NUDRENDREN-341432 format. One line per field, with one value per residue: x, y, z of N, C-alpha, C, O in turn; residue number from 1; residue in one letter. Coordinates in pm, 1 decimal, m for minus. Layout:
BEGIN
nX: [X / ...]
nY: [Y / ...]
nZ: [Z / ...]
caX: [X / ...]
caY: [Y / ...]
caZ: [Z / ...]
cX: [X / ...]
cY: [Y / ...]
cZ: [Z / ...]
oX: [X / ...]
oY: [Y / ...]
oZ: [Z / ...]
nr: [NUM / ...]
rest: [A / ...]
***
This chain:
BEGIN
nX: [3268.7 / 3029.2 / 2967.9 / 2657.1 / 2649.3 / 2847.5 / 2737.2 / 2499.1 / 2605.7 / 2716.0 / 2485.2 / 2351.4 / 2521.9 / 2461.0 / 2197.9 / 2232.8 / 2362.4 / 2215.8 / 2151.8 / 2409.9 / 2547.9 / 2393.7 / 2440.9 / 2714.1 / 2730.5 / 2571.1 / 2497.3 / 2702.6 / 2816.0 / 2782.5 / 3042.3 / 3201.1 / 3097.4 / 3198.8 / 3469.4 / 3751.2 / 3848.3 / 4110.4 / 4409.5 / 4318.6 / 4100.4 / 3753.8 / 3478.1 / 3278.1 / 3014.8 / 3020.1 / 3073.1 / 2838.5 / 2649.5 / 2767.0 / 2734.7 / 2457.7 / 2431.8 / 2593.4 / 2475.0 / 2218.6 / 2279.9 / 2380.5 / 2149.9 / 1997.2 / 2174.5 / 2187.4 / 1923.3 / 1899.1 / 2076.2 / 1928.5 / 1709.1 / 1772.0 / 1957.4 / 2286.0 / 2332.4 / 2455.5 / 2655.0 / 2718.2 / 3003.7 / 3093.9 / 3223.2 / 3295.7 / 3433.9 / 3396.0 / 3117.6 / 3103.5 / 3186.5 / 2980.7 / 2737.7 / 2514.9 / 2623.7 / 2829.0 / 2734.2 / 2461.3 / 2241.3 / 2272.5 / 2047.1 / 1864.0 / 2004.8 / 2058.2 / 1800.7 / 1755.3 / 1945.4 / 1840.6 / 1586.3 / 1656.1 / 1812.5 / 1630.0 / 1468.8 / 1664.5 / 1783.4 / 1557.9 / 1501.1 / 1735.8 / 1720.5 / 1515.9 / 1602.0 / 1672.0 / 1902.9 / 2051.4 / 2040.6 / 2232.2 / 2455.9 / 2412.1 / 2509.0 / 2665.5 / 2799.7 / 3037.6 / 3142.2 / 3397.5 / 3501.1 / 3458.5 / 3316.3 / 3090.4 / 2939.0 / 2619.8 / 2680.6 / 2937.8 / 2867.9 / 2722.9 / 2930.9 / 3096.7 / 2923.9 / 2840.3 / 3058.5 / 3121.6 / 2979.9 / 3055.5 / 3328.6 / 3323.8 / 3186.1 / 3376.4 / 3574.6 / 3457.6 / 3410.8 / 3673.1 / 3775.9 / 3618.9 / 3714.7 / 3987.6 / 3967.9 / 3844.4 / 3566.6]
nY: [15736.5 / 15511.8 / 15166.1 / 14995.8 / 14746.6 / 14804.3 / 15028.8 / 14917.9 / 14742.2 / 14924.8 / 15064.6 / 14854.8 / 14817.9 / 15049.8 / 14988.6 / 14784.4 / 14906.4 / 15017.7 / 14785.3 / 14684.0 / 14887.4 / 14894.7 / 14636.9 / 14663.3 / 14826.2 / 14701.2 / 14592.3 / 14731.5 / 14915.2 / 15237.7 / 15324.4 / 15180.1 / 15275.9 / 15527.9 / 15508.9 / 15598.8 / 15495.1 / 15513.4 / 15710.3 / 16045.1 / 15998.6 / 15939.2 / 15828.4 / 15523.9 / 15614.3 / 15877.5 / 15814.8 / 15680.5 / 15888.6 / 16064.8 / 15923.3 / 15942.9 / 16225.1 / 16270.1 / 16106.8 / 16205.9 / 16448.9 / 16343.9 / 16235.4 / 16468.1 / 16608.3 / 16436.0 / 16443.3 / 16711.7 / 16717.8 / 16566.0 / 16724.0 / 16984.9 / 17209.5 / 17165.5 / 17216.1 / 17402.1 / 17254.7 / 17244.3 / 17203.6 / 17078.1 / 17094.5 / 16800.7 / 16713.0 / 16922.3 / 16902.8 / 16655.6 / 16714.0 / 16838.1 / 16826.1 / 16663.5 / 16472.4 / 16364.3 / 16284.3 / 16198.6 / 15908.9 / 15641.0 / 15551.9 / 15727.9 / 15821.9 / 15581.3 / 15518.5 / 15732.9 / 15680.6 / 15438.9 / 15519.9 / 15725.8 / 15580.2 / 15396.6 / 15562.7 / 15680.4 / 15462.6 / 15364.7 / 15584.5 / 15588.3 / 15336.8 / 15382.7 / 15569.2 / 15705.7 / 15570.6 / 15762.3 / 15982.3 / 15951.2 / 16076.9 / 16340.5 / 16650.8 / 16842.0 / 17128.6 / 17111.2 / 17269.8 / 17211.0 / 17001.8 / 17056.4 / 17007.2 / 16742.4 / 16425.8 / 16252.5 / 15981.6 / 15999.5 / 16071.1 / 15844.3 / 15658.6 / 15761.6 / 15755.8 / 15494.8 / 15355.0 / 15474.3 / 15414.0 / 15150.2 / 15175.9 / 15309.1 / 15126.1 / 14923.8 / 15048.9 / 15062.7 / 14789.4 / 14698.9 / 14821.4 / 14689.5 / 14429.9 / 14463.8 / 14533.1 / 14314.6 / 14296.8]
nZ: [m8056.0 / m7955.2 / m8018.2 / m8086.9 / m7929.4 / m7732.5 / m7609.9 / m7507.7 / m7318.5 / m7133.7 / m7055.0 / m6936.3 / m6718.7 / m6578.8 / m6519.6 / m6335.9 / m6124.5 / m5890.7 / m5732.9 / m5696.1 / m5551.0 / m5323.9 / m5224.2 / m5175.6 / m4948.1 / m4766.9 / m4443.8 / m4322.8 / m4042.2 / m3872.2 / m3801.8 / m3980.9 / m4223.5 / m4208.9 / m4246.5 / m4421.7 / m4753.5 / m4809.2 / m4741.0 / m4715.6 / m4874.2 / m4968.8 / m4759.7 / m4737.8 / m4689.3 / m4791.5 / m5057.0 / m5140.9 / m5115.6 / m5294.7 / m5535.7 / m5565.7 / m5592.3 / m5821.9 / m6018.8 / m6032.9 / m6150.4 / m6389.5 / m6509.9 / m6553.5 / m6719.8 / m6944.2 / m7026.7 / m7095.7 / m7314.3 / m7492.0 / m7537.1 / m7601.3 / m7815.3 / m7824.5 / m7533.0 / m7247.1 / m7005.0 / m6667.9 / m6468.5 / m6140.5 / m5804.3 / m5687.6 / m5462.9 / m5281.6 / m5254.0 / m5127.7 / m4873.8 / m4740.9 / m4475.2 / m4535.0 / m4701.9 / m4555.6 / m4311.0 / m4297.7 / m4289.0 / m4532.1 / m4666.1 / m4795.4 / m5018.5 / m5146.8 / m5225.3 / m5400.3 / m5602.4 / m5696.9 / m5795.2 / m5981.4 / m6158.5 / m6258.4 / m6413.7 / m6580.5 / m6720.5 / m6851.4 / m7015.6 / m7176.5 / m7294.2 / m7468.1 / m7646.7 / m7963.4 / m8198.5 / m8349.4 / m8182.0 / m7986.0 / m8068.1 / m8033.6 / m7882.3 / m7614.2 / m7441.6 / m7211.6 / m6912.0 / m6818.6 / m6972.2 / m7237.5 / m7566.4 / m7559.5 / m7624.7 / m7609.1 / m7608.0 / m7491.8 / m7231.8 / m7156.7 / m7158.8 / m6953.5 / m6721.7 / m6724.5 / m6637.8 / m6401.0 / m6151.5 / m6108.2 / m6057.2 / m5809.5 / m5647.3 / m5645.0 / m5495.4 / m5239.5 / m5193.7 / m5201.9 / m4971.7 / m4779.5 / m4811.5 / m4749.2 / m4480.7 / m4377.9 / m4353.4]
caX: [3134.3 / 3010.5 / 2888.1 / 2537.7 / 2678.1 / 2919.6 / 2639.5 / 2409.9 / 2681.1 / 2726.6 / 2351.1 / 2326.2 / 2595.6 / 2379.0 / 2079.7 / 2274.2 / 2426.6 / 2145.4 / 2171.0 / 2551.8 / 2586.9 / 2322.9 / 2515.6 / 2845.3 / 2723.6 / 2481.0 / 2552.8 / 2806.6 / 2769.9 / 2822.6 / 3188.1 / 3253.7 / 3057.3 / 3277.8 / 3610.9 / 3796.9 / 3906.8 / 4253.4 / 4444.8 / 4264.1 / 3993.4 / 3618.4 / 3424.5 / 3165.9 / 2897.3 / 3035.7 / 3064.6 / 2696.9 / 2585.4 / 2824.8 / 2669.4 / 2326.2 / 2453.7 / 2649.8 / 2384.9 / 2110.3 / 2335.5 / 2389.5 / 2016.1 / 1961.6 / 2261.7 / 2145.8 / 1793.4 / 1927.3 / 2134.3 / 1822.7 / 1599.1 / 1820.5 / 2065.7 / 2415.5 / 2317.5 / 2571.6 / 2652.8 / 2808.2 / 3075.3 / 3081.8 / 3330.6 / 3245.2 / 3498.0 / 3325.6 / 2985.2 / 3120.7 / 3214.7 / 2856.7 / 2684.4 / 2425.1 / 2704.4 / 2925.3 / 2674.5 / 2329.4 / 2236.7 / 2281.4 / 1923.0 / 1800.3 / 2079.8 / 2034.1 / 1669.8 / 1772.6 / 2014.9 / 1746.1 / 1485.8 / 1717.9 / 1856.4 / 1512.8 / 1431.1 / 1776.8 / 1795.3 / 1440.2 / 1521.0 / 1839.8 / 1668.9 / 1419.2 / 1663.3 / 1706.2 / 2046.4 / 2111.6 / 2044.8 / 2350.7 / 2559.8 / 2379.4 / 2616.3 / 2653.5 / 2929.2 / 3063.0 / 3227.8 / 3534.1 / 3544.2 / 3432.5 / 3203.7 / 3074.6 / 2816.4 / 2543.9 / 2762.7 / 3043.4 / 2805.8 / 2693.3 / 3058.6 / 3138.6 / 2838.7 / 2834.3 / 3175.5 / 3137.5 / 2933.3 / 3137.7 / 3453.7 / 3299.8 / 3155.6 / 3504.3 / 3644.7 / 3394.7 / 3436.9 / 3815.4 / 3788.1 / 3560.2 / 3807.4 / 4109.7 / 3936.4 / 3784.4 / 3426.3]
caY: [15688.4 / 15375.2 / 15075.5 / 14955.1 / 14651.3 / 14872.4 / 15114.1 / 14829.6 / 14694.0 / 15035.1 / 15089.8 / 14743.4 / 14847.5 / 15148.5 / 14915.8 / 14700.6 / 14984.0 / 15027.7 / 14662.6 / 14670.4 / 14979.3 / 14848.6 / 14520.9 / 14709.0 / 14885.6 / 14622.9 / 14539.8 / 14816.8 / 15002.5 / 15377.0 / 15335.2 / 15129.3 / 15370.1 / 15649.6 / 15475.2 / 15630.1 / 15380.5 / 15541.0 / 15841.3 / 16157.7 / 15951.9 / 15943.8 / 15714.5 / 15463.6 / 15701.9 / 15985.8 / 15757.3 / 15656.5 / 16018.6 / 16117.0 / 15856.7 / 16005.6 / 16359.5 / 16262.1 / 16045.9 / 16302.4 / 16539.4 / 16270.4 / 16227.2 / 16601.8 / 16639.3 / 16357.6 / 16493.2 / 16838.1 / 16685.2 / 16512.8 / 16818.7 / 17117.1 / 17211.3 / 17191.3 / 17288.8 / 17420.9 / 17169.4 / 17302.1 / 17115.9 / 17113.1 / 17038.1 / 16684.7 / 16706.7 / 17016.2 / 16846.6 / 16542.3 / 16766.2 / 16884.5 / 16734.1 / 16562.9 / 16367.2 / 16306.1 / 16243.7 / 16135.3 / 15767.3 / 15624.2 / 15500.7 / 15823.2 / 15824.7 / 15453.6 / 15532.8 / 15825.0 / 15608.1 / 15341.4 / 15591.1 / 15794.0 / 15480.7 / 15341.5 / 15658.5 / 15699.2 / 15345.1 / 15363.6 / 15689.1 / 15546.9 / 15222.3 / 15431.2 / 15677.8 / 15667.9 / 15553.4 / 15888.9 / 16080.6 / 15932.1 / 16166.6 / 16477.7 / 16695.0 / 16956.0 / 17188.4 / 17100.2 / 17380.3 / 17165.0 / 16902.2 / 17099.7 / 16941.6 / 16599.7 / 16367.7 / 16163.9 / 15860.9 / 16027.4 / 16065.2 / 15702.9 / 15596.3 / 15809.3 / 15710.0 / 15349.3 / 15305.2 / 15550.0 / 15342.4 / 15030.2 / 15219.4 / 15340.0 / 14999.7 / 14854.9 / 15113.7 / 15017.2 / 14646.0 / 14686.7 / 14855.8 / 14578.7 / 14317.2 / 14498.0 / 14537.7 / 14188.5 / 14318.6]
caZ: [m8080.2 / m7908.2 / m8101.4 / m8011.5 / m7821.0 / m7623.9 / m7541.5 / m7432.5 / m7201.9 / m7037.9 / m7000.6 / m6844.4 / m6594.7 / m6507.6 / m6472.5 / m6223.3 / m6017.7 / m5761.6 / m5654.6 / m5662.0 / m5443.4 / m5205.3 / m5175.5 / m5128.4 / m4813.7 / m4681.0 / m4319.6 / m4263.0 / m3934.6 / m3891.2 / m3795.2 / m4107.7 / m4328.1 / m4192.8 / m4262.4 / m4557.9 / m4822.3 / m4822.6 / m4686.0 / m4790.1 / m4962.8 / m4914.6 / m4685.7 / m4809.8 / m4677.3 / m4888.3 / m5190.8 / m5172.1 / m5137.9 / m5419.2 / m5648.4 / m5582.5 / m5647.1 / m5955.2 / m6115.9 / m6057.7 / m6250.9 / m6515.7 / m6567.3 / m6603.0 / m6833.1 / m7060.4 / m7073.5 / m7164.3 / m7445.0 / m7578.3 / m7558.7 / m7640.7 / m7912.9 / m7760.6 / m7406.6 / m7160.1 / m6886.1 / m6568.2 / m6377.7 / m5998.6 / m5722.8 / m5614.8 / m5331.0 / m5194.0 / m5225.3 / m5035.5 / m4739.9 / m4678.0 / m4373.8 / m4592.2 / m4763.8 / m4462.4 / m4184.0 / m4306.9 / m4327.1 / m4676.9 / m4726.0 / m4887.3 / m5143.9 / m5214.7 / m5290.4 / m5513.2 / m5709.2 / m5752.6 / m5873.4 / m6095.0 / m6256.3 / m6325.6 / m6517.4 / m6671.4 / m6806.8 / m6938.9 / m7115.8 / m7270.7 / m7369.7 / m7566.8 / m7723.2 / m8100.7 / m8225.1 / m8395.3 / m8073.4 / m7903.2 / m8118.6 / m7992.8 / m7793.9 / m7523.9 / m7410.7 / m7067.7 / m6868.0 / m6793.2 / m7070.7 / m7374.2 / m7632.7 / m7529.4 / m7681.7 / m7520.7 / m7594.3 / m7393.5 / m7099.3 / m7130.5 / m7125.7 / m6821.2 / m6611.9 / m6726.9 / m6563.2 / m6277.1 / m6033.8 / m6093.6 / m5993.9 / m5668.4 / m5577.5 / m5626.9 / m5383.9 / m5114.0 / m5178.0 / m5169.2 / m4830.0 / m4704.0 / m4820.7 / m4674.9 / m4337.8 / m4336.5 / m4316.7]
cX: [3126.3 / 2935.3 / 2763.2 / 2566.3 / 2754.8 / 2823.0 / 2546.4 / 2479.0 / 2689.8 / 2590.5 / 2313.6 / 2401.2 / 2519.1 / 2255.8 / 2112.9 / 2326.8 / 2345.7 / 2162.0 / 2316.0 / 2592.0 / 2517.8 / 2398.0 / 2650.2 / 2841.6 / 2635.7 / 2556.4 / 2661.7 / 2745.1 / 2823.3 / 2974.2 / 3252.0 / 3219.0 / 3140.5 / 3428.3 / 3654.4 / 3861.9 / 4055.0 / 4282.5 / 4394.3 / 4151.1 / 3859.3 / 3586.8 / 3316.0 / 3039.2 / 2904.1 / 3023.4 / 2918.9 / 2626.8 / 2638.3 / 2758.1 / 2530.8 / 2340.5 / 2495.0 / 2549.9 / 2255.2 / 2155.8 / 2342.4 / 2254.2 / 1975.4 / 2045.6 / 2216.3 / 2012.8 / 1810.1 / 1984.0 / 2025.3 / 1714.4 / 1642.8 / 1932.8 / 2194.0 / 2402.5 / 2450.6 / 2552.2 / 2758.9 / 2873.9 / 3051.3 / 3194.8 / 3276.5 / 3308.9 / 3432.5 / 3187.6 / 2996.6 / 3148.0 / 3089.3 / 2806.1 / 2593.0 / 2503.4 / 2796.2 / 2862.5 / 2541.4 / 2339.6 / 2229.5 / 2149.1 / 1859.0 / 1873.7 / 2070.6 / 1901.0 / 1678.0 / 1838.4 / 1919.1 / 1643.8 / 1543.4 / 1758.9 / 1739.5 / 1472.1 / 1540.3 / 1787.4 / 1675.8 / 1456.8 / 1622.4 / 1795.6 / 1575.3 / 1470.4 / 1701.0 / 1858.2 / 2113.1 / 2124.4 / 2166.1 / 2468.0 / 2528.5 / 2483.4 / 2577.8 / 2793.5 / 2943.3 / 3163.7 / 3372.5 / 3588.1 / 3525.9 / 3315.2 / 3205.3 / 2941.4 / 2741.3 / 2619.2 / 2875.3 / 2987.9 / 2771.3 / 2821.6 / 3104.1 / 3055.5 / 2817.2 / 2947.2 / 3184.2 / 3098.9 / 3015.4 / 3267.7 / 3432.4 / 3260.4 / 3283.7 / 3583.7 / 3588.6 / 3424.6 / 3583.1 / 3842.2 / 3735.7 / 3657.6 / 3932.4 / 4086.6 / 3875.5 / 3639.3 / 3338.1]
cY: [15541.0 / 15293.2 / 15039.0 / 14849.2 / 14713.9 / 14956.2 / 15029.5 / 14778.9 / 14802.9 / 15067.3 / 14977.0 / 14761.7 / 14950.1 / 15081.2 / 14836.8 / 14780.1 / 14991.2 / 14902.4 / 14647.3 / 14762.2 / 14940.6 / 14731.0 / 14562.9 / 14762.2 / 14806.9 / 14569.0 / 14624.8 / 14904.4 / 15144.2 / 15394.0 / 15288.6 / 15223.9 / 15497.8 / 15625.3 / 15508.2 / 15507.1 / 15401.8 / 15677.0 / 15954.1 / 16120.7 / 15962.0 / 15818.7 / 15648.0 / 15549.7 / 15813.7 / 15934.6 / 15735.8 / 15789.2 / 16084.0 / 16053.1 / 15915.2 / 16144.4 / 16352.8 / 16209.2 / 16124.2 / 16401.9 / 16471.2 / 16266.4 / 16361.6 / 16636.7 / 16564.3 / 16407.0 / 16627.8 / 16812.4 / 16640.7 / 16615.2 / 16957.4 / 17103.6 / 17257.2 / 17271.6 / 17302.6 / 17332.4 / 17220.9 / 17192.3 / 17160.0 / 17045.1 / 16922.9 / 16672.8 / 16803.0 / 16962.7 / 16735.0 / 16587.5 / 16816.4 / 16779.3 / 16627.4 / 16446.8 / 16297.6 / 16253.7 / 16169.0 / 15985.7 / 15754.9 / 15587.3 / 15598.2 / 15827.8 / 15692.3 / 15458.2 / 15625.4 / 15752.4 / 15509.9 / 15412.2 / 15658.2 / 15692.1 / 15413.3 / 15432.5 / 15674.0 / 15583.6 / 15336.1 / 15465.4 / 15643.6 / 15427.6 / 15265.3 / 15551.6 / 15626.1 / 15663.1 / 15686.6 / 15991.8 / 16064.4 / 16018.1 / 16313.1 / 16520.7 / 16815.1 / 17013.8 / 17191.2 / 17206.8 / 17339.2 / 17075.3 / 16945.7 / 17024.2 / 16791.4 / 16551.8 / 16288.8 / 16032.9 / 15881.1 / 16019.0 / 15921.7 / 15630.7 / 15635.2 / 15745.9 / 15559.2 / 15285.9 / 15361.9 / 15471.6 / 15219.6 / 15062.6 / 15242.6 / 15215.4 / 14923.0 / 14917.2 / 15066.2 / 14870.0 / 14618.5 / 14718.2 / 14743.2 / 14459.9 / 14343.3 / 14494.9 / 14407.3 / 14202.0 / 14226.0]
cZ: [m8038.2 / m8012.6 / m8021.0 / m7903.1 / m7703.2 / m7540.9 / m7454.5 / m7306.3 / m7093.7 / m6975.0 / m6904.6 / m6712.6 / m6511.7 / m6446.9 / m6344.4 / m6103.6 / m5888.6 / m5674.6 / m5610.8 / m5547.7 / m5313.6 / m5141.6 / m5116.3 / m4986.0 / m4716.7 / m4560.0 / m4256.9 / m4154.1 / m3957.8 / m3889.9 / m3926.1 / m4223.0 / m4324.6 / m4198.9 / m4405.1 / m4622.0 / m4853.1 / m4762.3 / m4775.4 / m4884.9 / m4892.4 / m4834.5 / m4769.6 / m4804.1 / m4781.7 / m5031.6 / m5230.8 / m5200.3 / m5266.2 / m5540.7 / m5672.8 / m5645.3 / m5794.5 / m6057.2 / m6133.0 / m6164.1 / m6387.1 / m6585.2 / m6627.9 / m6725.3 / m6958.7 / m7116.2 / m7145.2 / m7303.9 / m7541.8 / m7612.8 / m7604.7 / m7742.5 / m7844.3 / m7630.6 / m7332.9 / m7036.4 / m6789.7 / m6485.6 / m6234.3 / m5922.5 / m5638.4 / m5476.8 / m5232.9 / m5157.3 / m5121.7 / m4892.2 / m4667.9 / m4579.4 / m4432.8 / m4652.2 / m4664.2 / m4333.7 / m4195.1 / m4335.6 / m4479.7 / m4743.4 / m4824.2 / m5021.2 / m5218.9 / m5288.5 / m5411.1 / m5629.7 / m5776.6 / m5842.8 / m5996.7 / m6201.0 / m6327.0 / m6441.0 / m6622.8 / m6770.9 / m6902.2 / m7051.7 / m7220.9 / m7354.8 / m7482.3 / m7645.8 / m7861.3 / m8117.1 / m8262.1 / m8283.1 / m7981.5 / m7949.7 / m8089.3 / m7890.0 / m7709.4 / m7506.1 / m7258.8 / m7027.4 / m6844.4 / m6904.9 / m7215.9 / m7434.3 / m7603.1 / m7586.3 / m7574.3 / m7502.0 / m7492.6 / m7251.3 / m7061.2 / m7090.1 / m6984.8 / m6710.0 / m6611.7 / m6646.5 / m6421.9 / m6152.0 / m6004.1 / m6020.0 / m5844.0 / m5588.7 / m5549.7 / m5511.5 / m5249.9 / m5090.2 / m5146.4 / m5023.0 / m4743.3 / m4698.8 / m4735.5 / m4524.1 / m4286.8 / m4292.6 / m4394.1]
oX: [3206.6 / 2850.4 / 2764.0 / 2511.8 / 2729.5 / 2826.9 / 2518.1 / 2417.9 / 2672.5 / 2582.2 / 2250.3 / 2350.3 / 2512.8 / 2215.1 / 2028.7 / 2334.9 / 2404.3 / 2184.2 / 2342.2 / 2663.0 / 2576.1 / 2416.1 / 2695.4 / 2937.8 / 2626.5 / 2663.2 / 2709.0 / 2636.8 / 2899.6 / 3028.3 / 3346.0 / 3302.3 / 3151.6 / 3506.4 / 3600.4 / 3922.9 / 4117.9 / 4189.4 / 4423.3 / 4110.2 / 3852.0 / 3657.7 / 3266.1 / 2964.9 / 2806.2 / 2969.2 / 2879.9 / 2552.8 / 2563.4 / 2728.2 / 2490.9 / 2269.6 / 2438.2 / 2541.0 / 2188.3 / 2080.8 / 2313.5 / 2244.9 / 1925.3 / 1993.3 / 2208.0 / 1992.7 / 1742.3 / 1944.3 / 2029.6 / 1637.2 / 1558.9 / 1995.3 / 2208.1 / 2455.5 / 2544.2 / 2447.3 / 2875.0 / 2807.5 / 2995.0 / 3254.8 / 3218.8 / 3243.8 / 3415.1 / 3144.7 / 2908.8 / 3134.3 / 3091.7 / 2828.5 / 2593.1 / 2454.5 / 2836.9 / 2929.3 / 2511.4 / 2435.0 / 2185.6 / 2139.8 / 1805.0 / 1810.1 / 2074.7 / 1889.4 / 1614.6 / 1791.9 / 1916.9 / 1618.7 / 1485.8 / 1741.3 / 1750.5 / 1444.4 / 1510.6 / 1799.1 / 1691.9 / 1429.9 / 1598.3 / 1829.3 / 1557.6 / 1392.1 / 1755.1 / 1931.4 / 2220.1 / 2210.7 / 2198.7 / 2567.9 / 2610.4 / 2539.3 / 2474.8 / 2892.6 / 2872.0 / 3260.0 / 3461.8 / 3708.8 / 3573.3 / 3224.8 / 3306.8 / 2844.6 / 2792.4 / 2621.7 / 2905.4 / 3053.3 / 2788.8 / 2820.6 / 3145.3 / 3110.3 / 2779.8 / 2932.5 / 3247.4 / 3176.9 / 3042.1 / 3311.5 / 3513.9 / 3299.3 / 3298.7 / 3652.2 / 3664.0 / 3459.8 / 3614.1 / 3921.6 / 3799.3 / 3678.4 / 3976.9 / 4176.4 / 3856.8 / 3593.3 / 3216.2]
oY: [15458.0 / 15344.8 / 15050.4 / 14860.8 / 14679.9 / 14954.6 / 15065.9 / 14773.4 / 14774.1 / 15094.2 / 15001.9 / 14725.2 / 14939.3 / 15114.0 / 14824.8 / 14726.7 / 14971.7 / 14914.0 / 14602.0 / 14719.7 / 14952.2 / 14726.6 / 14504.6 / 14745.7 / 14841.1 / 14509.0 / 14593.0 / 14960.4 / 15167.8 / 15470.8 / 15350.8 / 15248.7 / 15567.8 / 15712.3 / 15451.6 / 15425.3 / 15317.0 / 15752.6 / 15958.1 / 16202.5 / 15989.5 / 15718.2 / 15709.2 / 15557.6 / 15841.0 / 16003.7 / 15769.2 / 15800.9 / 16150.6 / 16122.1 / 15934.8 / 16177.4 / 16421.2 / 16260.5 / 16111.3 / 16435.2 / 16533.7 / 16291.2 / 16367.2 / 16688.9 / 16622.8 / 16411.7 / 16653.9 / 16877.7 / 16674.1 / 16595.3 / 17039.0 / 16998.2 / 17374.7 / 17382.2 / 17225.6 / 17335.2 / 17238.5 / 17099.9 / 17266.7 / 16949.4 / 16944.3 / 16626.8 / 16770.5 / 16975.4 / 16721.0 / 16508.4 / 16835.3 / 16659.6 / 16513.4 / 16333.8 / 16183.6 / 16186.1 / 16084.6 / 15940.7 / 15847.5 / 15591.1 / 15555.6 / 15836.8 / 15690.9 / 15408.2 / 15599.5 / 15762.0 / 15499.1 / 15367.6 / 15648.8 / 15716.3 / 15377.1 / 15386.0 / 15680.1 / 15605.6 / 15303.6 / 15435.9 / 15658.3 / 15418.4 / 15192.7 / 15626.5 / 15516.4 / 15741.8 / 15718.7 / 16079.4 / 16156.4 / 16030.7 / 16400.5 / 16437.3 / 16879.4 / 16955.3 / 17262.6 / 17231.9 / 17423.8 / 17073.4 / 16878.1 / 16981.7 / 16723.7 / 16627.4 / 16262.9 / 15978.5 / 15790.2 / 15966.0 / 15882.2 / 15550.1 / 15549.5 / 15689.1 / 15502.1 / 15175.8 / 15303.0 / 15463.8 / 15188.2 / 14987.8 / 15200.3 / 15202.4 / 14863.6 / 14846.1 / 15033.6 / 14830.5 / 14525.3 / 14650.5 / 14705.0 / 14399.1 / 14256.8 / 14458.0 / 14390.7 / 14128.4 / 14228.6]
oZ: [m8080.8 / m8085.3 / m7898.4 / m7793.3 / m7587.6 / m7417.9 / m7340.4 / m7199.6 / m6975.2 / m6855.1 / m6802.0 / m6606.6 / m6389.2 / m6335.5 / m6255.3 / m5993.0 / m5782.1 / m5554.0 / m5499.4 / m5456.6 / m5205.8 / m5019.9 / m5017.8 / m4911.0 / m4598.8 / m4571.9 / m4147.7 / m4171.3 / m4051.4 / m3969.5 / m3975.7 / m4310.2 / m4425.2 / m4160.4 / m4500.2 / m4553.2 / m4916.3 / m4734.6 / m4894.9 / m4967.3 / m4772.6 / m4840.3 / m4864.0 / m4901.9 / m4851.2 / m5117.9 / m5342.6 / m5298.0 / m5337.7 / m5638.2 / m5787.6 / m5740.4 / m5879.6 / m6168.8 / m6235.6 / m6255.8 / m6489.1 / m6705.4 / m6740.3 / m6823.7 / m7066.7 / m7237.6 / m7244.5 / m7400.4 / m7660.2 / m7706.6 / m7643.1 / m7753.7 / m7810.1 / m7620.1 / m7353.9 / m6972.2 / m6826.7 / m6438.8 / m6209.8 / m5971.4 / m5531.8 / m5382.9 / m5115.4 / m5042.6 / m5036.5 / m4798.9 / m4546.3 / m4597.5 / m4386.5 / m4653.3 / m4686.7 / m4255.4 / m4110.7 / m4399.1 / m4547.9 / m4866.1 / m4926.3 / m5126.3 / m5341.9 / m5400.4 / m5513.4 / m5743.3 / m5899.2 / m5954.7 / m6105.1 / m6320.4 / m6444.1 / m6551.6 / m6742.1 / m6891.4 / m7019.9 / m7168.1 / m7340.7 / m7472.8 / m7580.1 / m7704.2 / m7874.9 / m8057.1 / m8210.5 / m8289.3 / m7906.4 / m7878.9 / m8117.5 / m7818.8 / m7729.5 / m7550.0 / m7188.3 / m7099.9 / m6849.7 / m6929.3 / m7307.2 / m7362.4 / m7619.5 / m7594.7 / m7465.3 / m7391.6 / m7415.4 / m7161.5 / m6945.9 / m6997.1 / m6906.6 / m6615.5 / m6509.3 / m6593.6 / m6334.3 / m6057.1 / m5888.1 / m5932.7 / m5762.0 / m5472.6 / m5442.9 / m5438.0 / m5158.3 / m4979.0 / m5072.2 / m4957.8 / m4645.1 / m4593.8 / m4660.0 / m4448.3 / m4166.3 / m4205.3 / m4377.6]
nr: [1 / 2 / 3 / 4 / 5 / 6 / 7 / 8 / 9 / 10 / 11 / 12 / 13 / 14 / 15 / 16 / 17 / 18 / 19 / 20 / 21 / 22 / 23 / 24 / 25 / 26 / 27 / 28 / 29 / 30 / 31 / 32 / 33 / 34 / 35 / 36 / 37 / 38 / 39 / 40 / 41 / 42 / 43 / 44 / 45 / 46 / 47 / 48 / 49 / 50 / 51 / 52 / 53 / 54 / 55 / 56 / 57 / 58 / 59 / 60 / 61 / 62 / 63 / 64 / 65 / 66 / 67 / 68 / 69 / 70 / 71 / 72 / 73 / 74 / 75 / 76 / 77 / 78 / 79 / 80 / 81 / 82 / 83 / 84 / 85 / 86 / 87 / 88 / 89 / 90 / 91 / 92 / 93 / 94 / 95 / 96 / 97 / 98 / 99 / 100 / 101 / 102 / 103 / 104 / 105 / 106 / 107 / 108 / 109 / 110 / 111 / 112 / 113 / 114 / 115 / 116 / 117 / 118 / 119 / 120 / 121 / 122 / 123 / 124 / 125 / 126 / 127 / 128 / 129 / 130 / 131 / 132 / 133 / 134 / 135 / 136 / 137 / 138 / 139 / 140 / 141 / 142 / 143 / 144 / 145 / 146 / 147 / 148 / 149 / 150 / 151 / 152 / 153 / 154 / 155 / 156 / 157 / 158 / 159]
rest: [M / L / T / P / P / Q / R / K / E / L / I / D / K / M / R / Q / L / P / D / Q / I / D / E / S / V / R / G / L / N / D / S / Q / L / D / T / P / Y / G / P / G / K / W / T / P / R / Q / V / V / H / H / L / A / D / S / H / M / N / A / F / V / R / M / K / L / V / L / T / E / D / K / P / A / L / K / G / Y / S / Q / D / D / W / A / K / F / D / D / A / S / K / L / P / V / H / S / S / L / A / I / V / R / G / V / H / E / R / L / V / H / M / L / D / H / T / K / E / S / D / F / Q / R / S / A / V / H / S / E / R / G / E / I / S / L / D / D / L / V / L / T / Y / G / R / H / G / E / K / H / C / A / Q / I / N / G / L / R / S / A / K / G / W]
***
């Protein structure tokens, strides 16, 4: 269970993610966007599209937790999703826009959620029972991790 200050910090990280991911890929050309950040790892392009996919799922999952009694949440293969042409070939602008829009709604929703509702739970197909606080913890850290991967690649390559 998160304390209110911990939760606020994580929600603030979600609030900042659209600008952070935009800054992480700003100025990268197609060749750079298609450079994996390590052997067998994703490219910055795939990371941006993954963030859109993942955080759309996060928004839906959180809304289900808030509106249903212990809803079932389905996992998915993020690696398989990252192999689709939309994630590996399309320009990143559409997913940057998705992240911006989803986060505007997500943060607003969380900012207006009652304290007691953060303990509401769901049953995830891979993780078992999880609370809204668990989802806030996961997604509050998620974008930061991926921005660090892109920024680490930029630094290593001198971009």
